C-alpha positions in Angstrom: 8.2 23.0 -15.0 8.7 23.2 -18.7 5.0 23.8 -19.2 2.4 25.7 -17.2 0.1 23.5 -15.0 -2.7 25.9 -16.1 -2.6 24.2 -19.5 -3.2 20.7 -17.9 -6.2 18.6 -18.8 -7.0 16.3 -15.9 -8.6 12.9 -16.5 -9.6 10.9 -13.4 -8.0 7.4 -13.0 -10.6 4.7 -12.3 -10.6 3.2 -8.9 -8.5 5.9 -7.1 -11.3 7.6 -5.1 -11.3 10.7 -7.3 -7.8 11.7 -6.1 -5.6 10.6 -9.0 -5.5 11.9 -12.5 -3.7 11.7 -15.8 -2.5 15.2 -16.6 -2.1 16.0 -20.3 -0.5 19.1 -21.7 -1.5 20.6 -25.1 1.6 19.0 -26.8 0.5 15.5 -25.6 3.0 15.1 -22.7 1.6 13.3 -19.7 2.1 13.5 -16.0 0.6 11.6 -13.0 -1.3 13.9 -10.7 -2.4 13.2 -7.2 -4.4 15.3 -4.7 -3.3 15.3 -1.0 -0.8 12.5 -1.3 2.1 11.9 1.1 4.6 14.8 1.4 7.5 12.4 1.2 7.3 11.7 -2.6 10.6 13.5 -3.3 12.4 11.3 -0.7 10.8 8.2 -2.2 11.9 9.1 -5.7 15.4 9.8 -4.4 15.6 6.2 -3.2 14.2 5.0 -6.5 11.1 3.5 -4.9 8.6 5.9 -6.5 8.6 7.9 -9.8 10.2 11.3 -9.8 8.3 14.2 -8.3 8.1 17.1 -10.8 6.3 19.7 -8.8 3.8 20.3 -6.0 1.5 23.3 -5.4 -1.2 24.4 -3.0 -4.6 24.8 -4.6 -7.1 27.6 -3.7 -9.2 25.3 -1.6 -6.2 24.2 0.5 -5.6 20.9 -1.2 -2.1 19.9 -2.3 -1.6 18.9 -5.9 1.5 16.8 -6.7 2.8 15.8 -10.2 5.1 12.9 -10.9 6.7 11.7 -14.1 4.5 9.6 -16.4 6.1 6.3 -16.9 6.0 4.4 -20.1 5.1 0.9 -19.0 2.2 -0.9 -17.4 0.7 -1.9 -14.1 1.8 -5.3 -12.7 -0.6 -8.2 -12.9 -1.2 -10.8 -10.3 1.2 -13.1 -12.1 4.0 -10.5 -11.9 3.8 -10.4 -8.1 6.2 -13.3 -7.5 9.1 -11.3 -9.0 12.2 -10.8 -6.9 12.1 -7.2 -7.9 9.1 -6.8 -5.6 11.1 -8.1 -2.7 14.0 -5.8 -3.6 11.8 -2.7 -3.6 10.2 -3.7 -0.3 13.6 -4.3 1.3 14.9 -0.9 0.2 11.8 0.8 1.6 11.6 -1.1 4.8 15.3 -0.6 5.6 15.3 3.2 5.0 15.8 5.1 8.2 15.6 8.5 6.5 12.1 7.7 5.3 10.9 6.7 8.8 12.5 9.8 10.3 10.8 12.1 7.7 7.4 10.6 8.5 8.0 11.0 12.2 9.0 14.6 11.7 5.6 15.0 9.8 3.9 13.8 13.0 3.1 10.3 11.8 2.7 8.0 14.8 4.2 4.6 15.2 1.2 2.3 15.1 1.0 -0.9 17.2 -1.1 -3.9 16.0 -4.0 -2.8 18.2 -3.7 0.8 16.8 -4.1 -0.7 13.3 -7.2 -2.7 14.2 -8.8 0.3 16.0 -8.0 2.5 13.0 -9.8 -0.1 10.8 -12.8 -0.1 13.1 -13.0 3.7 13.0 -12.9 3.7 9.2 -15.3 0.9 8.6 -18.8 2.0 7.5 -21.8 0.4 9.2 -22.4 -2.2 6.5 -18.8 -3.5 7.0 -18.4 -3.1 10.7 -21.8 -4.9 11.4 -20.9 -7.9 9.3 -21.0 -10.8 11.8 -18.2 -12.7 10.2 -15.8 -9.7 10.0 -16.8 -8.9 13.6 -15.7 -12.4 14.7 -12.4 -12.0 12.8 -11.6 -8.7 14.4 -12.5 -10.0 17.9 -10.1 -13.0 17.4 -7.4 -10.7 16.1 -7.7 -8.5 19.2 -7.3 -11.6 21.4 -4.1 -12.6 19.5 -2.1 -9.5 19.0 1.4 -10.2 17.6 4.6 -9.0 19.3 5.7 -5.6 18.3 8.7 -3.5 19.2 8.4 0.2 18.4 12.1 0.6 17.9 11.9 -1.8 14.9 9.0 0.0 13.2 9.6 0.8 9.5 7.9 2.8 6.8 5.2 0.6 5.1 3.3 1.4 1.9 0.1 0.1 3.3 -1.5 -1.0 0.0 0.8 -3.2 -2.0 -1.8 -4.8 -4.3 -0.6 -5.4 -7.8 -2.4 -2.3 -9.3 -0.1 -0.1 -7.2 3.0 -1.4 -8.9 4.4 -0.1 -12.2 7.0 -1.7 -14.4 8.6 0.6 -17.0 9.5 -0.4 -20.6 13.1 -0.5 -19.4 12.2 -3.0 -16.7 12.3 -0.8 -13.6 9.7 -1.4 -10.9 8.1 1.3 -8.8 5.5 1.6 -6.1 2.8 4.2 -6.7 -0.2 5.6 -4.8 1.2 6.4 -1.3 -2.1 7.4 0.4 -1.9 4.6 2.9 1.7 5.1 4.0 2.3 4.6 7.8 5.0 3.6 10.3 4.5 0.1 11.8 5.7 -3.5 11.5 7.1 -4.2 8.0 5.0 -7.4 8.1 2.0 -5.1 7.2 3.3 -5.1 3.6 5.0 -8.5 3.6 1.9 -10.4 4.7 -0.2 -8.7 2.1 2.1 -10.0 -0.7 2.2 -13.5 0.8 -1.5 -13.8 1.6 -2.7 -12.5 -1.7 -0.1 -13.6 -4.3 2.4 -16.2 -3.2 1.4 -19.9 -2.8 2.0 -21.4 0.7 4.5 -23.8 -0.9 6.7 -20.8 -1.9 6.5 -18.8 1.4 9.8 -20.2 2.7 11.7 -19.3 -0.4 10.2 -15.8 -0.5 10.9 -15.2 3.2 14.5 -16.4 2.8 15.1 -14.1 -0.1 13.7 -11.2 1.9 15.8 -12.1 4.9 13.3 -13.3 7.4 14.1 -16.1 9.8 11.4 -18.8 9.5 9.9 -19.7 12.8 6.6 -20.0 14.6 6.5 -16.3 15.5 7.0 -15.2 11.9 4.2 -17.4 10.6 1.9 -16.2 13.4 2.6 -12.7 12.2 1.9 -13.6 8.6 -1.5 -15.0 9.7 -2.4 -11.9 11.7 -1.2 -9.3 9.2 -2.5 -11.3 6.3 -6.0 -11.1 7.8 -5.5 -7.4 8.3 -4.6 -7.0 4.6 -7.9 -8.6 3.7 -9.8 -6.3 6.0 -8.0 -3.3 4.6 -8.8 -4.3 1.0 -12.4 -4.9 1.9 -12.6 -1.3 3.0 -10.9 0.1 0.0 -13.1 -1.8 -2.4 -16.2 -0.7 -0.5 -15.1 2.9 -0.7 -15.1 2.5 -4.5 -18.5 0.7 -4.4 -16.8 -2.4 -5.9 -19.0 -4.9 -4.2 -17.8 -7.8 -6.4 -14.3 -7.4 -5.0 -15.6 -6.8 -1.5 -17.2 -10.2 -1.6 -14.2 -11.8 -3.2 -11.9 -10.5 -0.5 -14.3 -11.8 2.2 -14.3 -15.2 0.5 -10.4 -15.2 0.2 -10.2 -14.2 3.8 -12.2 -17.3 4.8 -9.9 -19.5 2.7 -6.8 -17.8 4.2 -7.9 -18.4 7.8 -8.8 -22.0 7.0 -5.2 -22.6 5.7 -3.7 -22.2 9.2 
């Protein structure tokens, strides 16, 4: 570190559950600071998927503070999400065996579709879990679990909404906020992008560029994991007390299900 982290002023970033900050040094230099994020940030940066890790330290209360380079740029907008750069970053991440192996060494478990649903149910607060419509969605998803082979599990980011992507002034695209990283079917990320950002009419083109074969099984997976992405976003918005977006995600989930 060129400067002492004791001189940092931390400013919370809105909508990040109190775990993300802008760190500012007395000379005006900025860094991105996270509390208790994934320990594989250095490996992600090495593969140019995430910004460079500058340092990490254990705090007195046991929390881990990590600092990444502050990027001159902006967050992506919804309109940016059809960029082929998005697909390229996803491909690089999903194909990385070292990242999967590192997560497994850190005792991450390979999660099956049923594991993912049960995890959602455990995390859902009463107001969400008792919603009759969402209950019916989850029940149907349990009856229609997609095929899954553990040997083909990849690292997935787990929350690829547009506000977790950054484009620098030089045009590089990075994924940030890795709190939801897991090891499962890559469709977890792919279906989130397709269901939330890509028109149905462009799915075939998107899938072809990514390298997916287009068949009934793939589209069944998109439907299943797309629904899961809406359920996951509903939880995240609820955690931030953003009821407007909770209701919007439920509305979009209905529309998505009606499209099949």
